[in-house]
C-alpha positions as CSV (number, residue, x, y, z in Angstrom):
1,X,-54.8,41.0,191.0
2,X,-53.3,37.7,189.8
3,X,-50.1,38.1,187.8
4,X,-50.7,34.8,185.9
5,X,-54.0,33.2,185.2
6,X,-54.1,29.7,183.6
7,X,-57.6,28.5,182.8
8,X,-58.3,25.0,181.5
9,X,-55.1,25.0,179.4
10,X,-54.1,22.0,177.4
11,X,-51.1,21.4,175.2
12,X,-50.9,18.7,172.6
13,X,-47.8,17.9,170.5
14,X,-47.9,15.8,167.4
15,X,-45.2,13.2,167.2
16,X,-45.7,11.6,163.8
17,X,-49.3,10.2,163.9
18,X,-49.4,10.2,167.7
19,X,-50.9,13.1,169.7
20,X,-49.0,13.6,173.0
21,X,-51.0,15.5,175.6
22,X,-48.3,17.4,177.6
23,X,-50.9,19.4,179.6
24,X,-54.5,18.4,180.2
25,X,-57.0,21.2,181.2
26,X,-54.6,22.8,183.8
27,X,-55.8,25.7,185.9
28,X,-53.5,27.8,188.1
29,X,-53.3,31.3,189.5
30,X,-50.0,33.0,190.4
31,X,-50.2,36.0,192.7
32,X,-47.6,38.8,192.9
33,X,-44.8,37.9,195.2
34,X,-45.3,34.1,194.8
35,X,-42.2,31.8,195.2
36,X,-43.7,28.8,193.4
37,X,-42.2,25.5,192.3
38,X,-43.8,23.3,189.6
39,X,-42.7,19.8,190.7
40,X,-43.1,16.4,189.2
41,X,-41.3,13.6,187.3
42,X,-39.9,14.0,183.8
43,X,-42.7,14.3,181.3
44,X,-45.2,15.6,183.9
45,X,-45.7,18.9,182.0
46,X,-43.9,21.3,184.3
47,X,-41.5,22.7,181.7
48,X,-44.3,22.9,179.1
49,X,-46.3,24.9,181.6
50,X,-43.4,27.2,182.3
51,X,-42.8,27.7,178.6
52,X,-46.5,28.6,178.0
53,X,-46.4,31.2,180.9
54,X,-43.3,32.7,179.3
55,X,-44.9,33.0,175.9
56,X,-42.3,30.7,174.4
57,X,-45.1,28.4,173.2
58,X,-48.9,28.7,172.9
59,X,-51.6,26.4,174.4
60,X,-53.7,24.1,172.2
61,X,-56.8,25.0,174.2
62,X,-57.7,27.2,177.2
63,X,-56.9,30.7,178.2
64,X,-53.6,32.1,179.5
65,X,-53.2,35.6,180.8
66,X,-49.9,37.1,181.9
67,X,-49.8,40.6,183.5
68,X,-53.4,40.9,182.3
69,X,-52.6,40.1,178.6
70,X,-54.3,37.2,176.9
71,X,-51.3,35.6,175.2
72,X,-53.2,34.0,172.3
73,X,-54.3,37.4,171.1
74,X,-50.7,38.8,170.9
75,X,-48.6,39.0,167.7
76,X,-45.1,37.7,167.7
77,X,-43.7,41.2,168.2
78,X,-46.1,41.8,171.1
79,X,-45.0,38.5,172.7
80,X,-41.4,39.5,172.3
81,X,-42.1,42.8,174.0
82,X,-43.9,41.1,176.8
83,X,-40.9,38.8,177.4
84,X,-38.5,41.7,177.2
85,X,-40.4,44.0,179.6
86,X,-42.2,41.7,182.0
87,X,-40.5,38.3,182.2
88,X,-37.0,37.2,183.3
89,X,-35.7,33.8,182.3
90,X,-33.2,31.6,184.2
91,X,-32.2,28.3,182.4
92,X,-30.4,25.3,183.8
93,X,-27.6,25.6,181.2
94,X,-27.0,29.3,182.2
95,X,-27.3,30.5,178.6
96,X,-24.7,33.3,179.1
97,X,-23.1,34.9,176.0
98,X,-19.5,33.7,176.2
99,X,-17.8,36.7,174.6
100,X,-19.5,39.1,177.1
101,X,-18.3,39.8,180.7
102,X,-20.6,39.2,183.7
103,X,-21.4,43.0,183.6
104,X,-22.2,42.9,179.9
105,X,-24.4,39.7,180.2
106,X,-26.4,41.3,183.0
107,X,-26.6,44.6,181.1
108,X,-28.0,43.0,178.0
109,X,-31.7,43.2,179.1
110,X,-31.3,46.9,179.9
111,X,-29.8,47.5,176.5
112,X,-32.9,45.9,174.9
113,X,-35.2,48.0,177.1
114,X,-33.4,51.2,175.9
115,X,-32.0,52.5,179.2
116,X,-29.2,55.1,179.2
117,X,-25.5,54.4,180.1
118,X,-25.6,55.8,183.6
119,X,-28.7,54.0,184.7
120,X,-27.5,50.7,183.1
121,X,-24.2,50.9,185.0
122,X,-25.9,51.8,188.3
123,X,-28.5,49.0,188.1
124,X,-26.1,46.3,186.9
125,X,-23.5,47.1,189.6
126,X,-26.2,47.1,192.2
127,X,-27.7,43.8,191.1
128,X,-24.3,42.1,190.8
129,X,-23.6,43.1,194.4
130,X,-26.9,41.8,195.5
131,X,-26.3,38.3,194.0
132,X,-22.8,38.2,195.5
133,X,-20.7,39.0,192.4
134,X,-19.2,42.3,193.4
135,X,-15.7,42.5,192.0
136,X,-16.3,39.9,189.3
137,X,-18.1,42.1,186.8
138,X,-15.2,42.0,184.3
139,X,-14.9,38.3,184.2
140,X,-16.0,36.2,181.3
141,X,-18.3,33.2,181.8
142,X,-15.4,30.7,181.4
143,X,-13.6,32.5,184.2
144,X,-16.5,31.9,186.6
145,X,-17.7,28.8,188.4
146,X,-21.0,27.2,187.6
147,X,-22.6,28.8,190.6
148,X,-21.3,32.2,189.7
149,X,-22.5,31.8,186.1
150,X,-26.0,31.0,187.3
151,X,-25.9,34.1,189.6
152,X,-25.0,36.2,186.5
153,X,-28.1,34.6,184.8
154,X,-30.2,35.5,187.8
155,X,-28.9,39.1,187.8
156,X,-29.7,39.3,184.1
157,X,-33.2,38.0,184.7
158,X,-33.9,40.5,187.6
159,X,-32.1,43.7,186.5
160,X,-34.9,44.7,184.1
161,X,-37.4,44.6,187.0
162,X,-39.7,42.1,185.3
163,X,-43.1,41.1,186.8
164,X,-42.1,37.4,186.8
165,X,-38.9,35.4,186.8
166,X,-39.2,31.9,185.3
167,X,-36.5,29.4,186.3
168,X,-36.3,26.1,184.5
169,X,-34.4,23.6,186.6
170,X,-32.0,26.4,187.8
171,X,-30.1,24.2,190.2
172,X,-29.7,21.1,187.9
173,X,-26.1,21.7,187.1
174,X,-25.0,22.8,190.6
175,X,-23.8,20.9,193.6
176,X,-26.1,21.0,196.6
177,X,-24.2,23.7,198.6
178,X,-23.9,26.0,195.6
179,X,-27.6,25.4,194.7
180,X,-28.7,26.3,198.3
181,X,-26.7,29.5,198.1
182,X,-28.4,30.4,194.9
183,X,-31.8,29.6,196.2
184,X,-31.2,31.7,199.3
185,X,-30.2,34.6,197.1
186,X,-33.4,34.3,195.0
187,X,-35.5,33.9,198.2
188,X,-34.0,37.1,199.5
189,X,-34.9,38.9,196.2
190,X,-38.4,37.6,196.6
191,X,-38.7,38.8,200.2
192,X,-37.0,42.2,199.8
193,X,-38.1,43.2,196.3
194,X,-41.3,41.2,195.9
195,X,-40.0,39.5,192.8
196,X,-42.4,36.7,191.6
197,X,-40.6,33.4,191.0
198,X,-41.9,30.3,189.2
199,X,-39.5,27.3,189.1
200,X,-39.8,24.0,187.3
201,X,-37.8,21.4,189.3
202,X,-37.3,18.0,190.6
203,X,-34.7,19.2,193.1
204,X,-35.9,18.5,196.7
205,X,-34.0,21.7,197.9
206,X,-36.1,23.9,195.6
207,X,-39.3,22.2,196.7
208,X,-38.3,22.7,200.3
209,X,-37.8,26.5,200.0
210,X,-40.8,27.1,197.8
211,X,-43.7,29.0,199.4
212,X,-46.1,27.3,197.1
213,X,-45.7,23.8,195.6
214,X,-47.6,22.7,192.5
215,X,-47.4,19.0,191.8
216,X,-47.9,17.8,188.2
217,X,-48.3,14.2,186.9
218,X,-49.0,13.2,183.3
219,X,-50.0,16.8,182.4
220,X,-52.4,17.3,185.3
221,X,-52.1,19.3,188.5
222,X,-52.5,16.7,191.3
223,X,-51.9,19.0,194.4
224,X,-51.2,22.6,195.3
225,X,-49.6,23.1,198.7
226,X,-48.8,26.3,200.6
227,X,-45.8,26.0,202.9
228,X,-43.7,28.1,205.2
229,X,-40.3,29.3,203.7
230,X,-37.4,31.5,204.5
């Protein structure tokens, strides 16, 4: 069963008296285990689509189902619970909490989900090891490199075992070598754990490793391409 179903979705923003159509009758299906990149120039609608899938915004028209829930029918509290339990987010600016250590940042999702101390510690230490941060759990964000901070963000997104991880330009602030290492880590998570990833990106490296490429232009999907990866 599809994990995300986007049917004829449009998103219109009002800028003064001008209506800006960010998405125009977009349809897309995301299957469990997809490693998908939404690609296109700035203003193509890829981040808008990612935000709609994540329940951070709602469509102007059309239907959008995530883990078999119609987002338009959910209350604000139900949307928050959906994001907490089923969706992990990775942002280009890392969005770590500066006063928390790497361990505490990664643990935050599990605290919100109500897991006990022992389980939280086991799961966080395991995920930090898997993303290559073993031994760095007590460091604060300002004591980590950009690549290490983004790995903490990935650990935080994955540790709660969400159905989907949404990554908005996750390599934008990283050099190419660091970005490739991060992508390989996420691809390994996808292959070994079956984590479903959806990226928005204009990074050729992300497009290259994606298993499914979705091209957007002016709010319309122009091409969907399956490709070999990893």
